[in-house]
C-alpha positions, -999 to 999 in steps of 0.1 A, spaced: 0 0 0 14 34 -10 11 59 19 23 87 -3 -10 94 -22 -10 130 -37 -30 151 -61 -13 166 -90 -2 202 -85 -31 217 -104 -58 199 -84 -40 206 -51 -39 243 -59 -76 243 -68 -85 227 -34 -63 251 -16 -78 281 -34 -113 269 -27 -106 265 10 -88 298 13 -115 317 -5 -142 301 17 -123 311 48 -117 347 35 -154 351 26 -163 338 60 -140 362 78 -153 391 56 -189 384 66 -181 384 103 -167 349 106 -183 319 119 -165 294 141 -189 267 128 -175 270 92 -139 269 104 -146 238 123 -163 223 93 -132 229 72 -111 214 99 -134 183 100 -131 180 63 -93 181 65 -93 154 92 -117 133 72 -94 136 41 -64 127 63 -82 95 75 -94 85 40 -62 92 21 -36 82 45 -23 118 47 -14 130 12 -47 147 4 -52 162 39 -16 176 39 -23 192 5 -56 206 18 -43 219 51 -11 235 38 -29 268 32 -56 268 58 -51 295 84 -73 297 114 -61 331 126 -67 365 111 -57 369 75 -35 397 63 -48 395 27 -71 423 15 -104 405 7 -117 433 -15 -89 426 -41 -95 389 -43 -111 378 -76 -121 345 -89 -103 332 -119 -125 314 -144 -115 278 -152 -104 272 -188 -119 241 -204 -92 222 -222 -117 200 -241 -124 204 -277 -157 220 -288 -176 193 -307 -181 201 -344 -216 201 -355 -220 186 -390 -251 198 -408 -272 170 -424 -269 167 -461 -295 187 -481 -327 168 -487 -337 166 -523 -374 170 -527 -386 150 -557 -399 169 -586 -425 155 -610 -399 160 -637 -374 137 -621 -369 103 -638 -390 74 -624 -375 56 -594 -380 21 -580 -409 31 -557 -426 51 -585 -423 21 -609 -438 -2 -583 -467 22 -576 -475 24 -614 -474 -14 -616 -497 -17 -585 -522 7 -602 -522 -16 -633 -529 -46 -611 -557 -28 -592 -574 -17 -624 -570 -50 -643 -571 -77 -616 -585 -64 -583 -613 -46 -600 -626 -79 -614 -618 -99 -582 -631 -81 -551 -610 -88 -521 -577 -92 -540 -552 -73 -519 -518 -62 -532 -487 -71 -512 -470 -40 -498 -438 -25 -513 -407 -43 -500 -376 -21 -499 -356 -52 -495 -366 -64 -530 -372 -32 -551 -379 -32 -588 -347 -36 -609 -335 -9 -632 -330 -18 -669 -301 -5 -690 -324 20 -707 -335 36 -674 -369 18 -672 -377 -5 -642 -391 -40 -641 -416 -41 -613 -436 -70 -598 -466 -66 -576 -481 -97 -560 -518 -99 -552 -533 -124 -527 -562 -143 -542 -596 -134 -527 -607 -171 -529 -586 -202 -530 -580 -213 -566 -566 -247 -575 -531 -245 -590 -525 -208 -580 -514 -193 -547 -513 -156 -559 -513 -134 -590 -482 -114 -600 -484 -83 -622 -451 -77 -640 -445 -43 -655 -419 -24 -674 -422 13 -663 -403 44 -675 -411 81 -677 -410 106 -649 -423 107 -613 -451 130 -625 -459 110 -656 -450 74 -653 -452 54 -686 -460 17 -684 -442 3 -714 -456 -32 -710 -473 -54 -684 -485 -90 -679 -502 -111 -652 -492 -145 -641 -506 -169 -615 -480 -186 -593 
């Protein structure tokens, strides 16, 4: 066990300054023996806890008698924070889609869903399209069009089919999607 436990010089100086300022402020306001005894009790507690090093550092500047320092000229020195100020990175600008933008995967899927609703679900009440799955989006063709597939749950069990899939090739813009071709298949 190391009996020579000490604060670094900066921390010791901060403790000394705090205790001395408290004692000076107490004396300037008429003094209170209770506060002086509290400081002494804290020094003794620090002596017991630390084995002497901290208490010695704390008690080195404590004076119980009258002080010769002029209290009116004592000023507090602000503590300088050595930590870096975090840098705030603004979020990237959000692009609001324009109707003139080329069709994207979601737009192609929505156009294909509309074809399925108009040509299959309209004739088969209760047929429900499967929701868009961002894990399996439509694929983009070399010419910029998309091949989209939208599955529809069958409203009634049908022998040999579990669902209907509408397959579309969609191009154009977001504001004016163009369905190049479409077909339906039962699977």
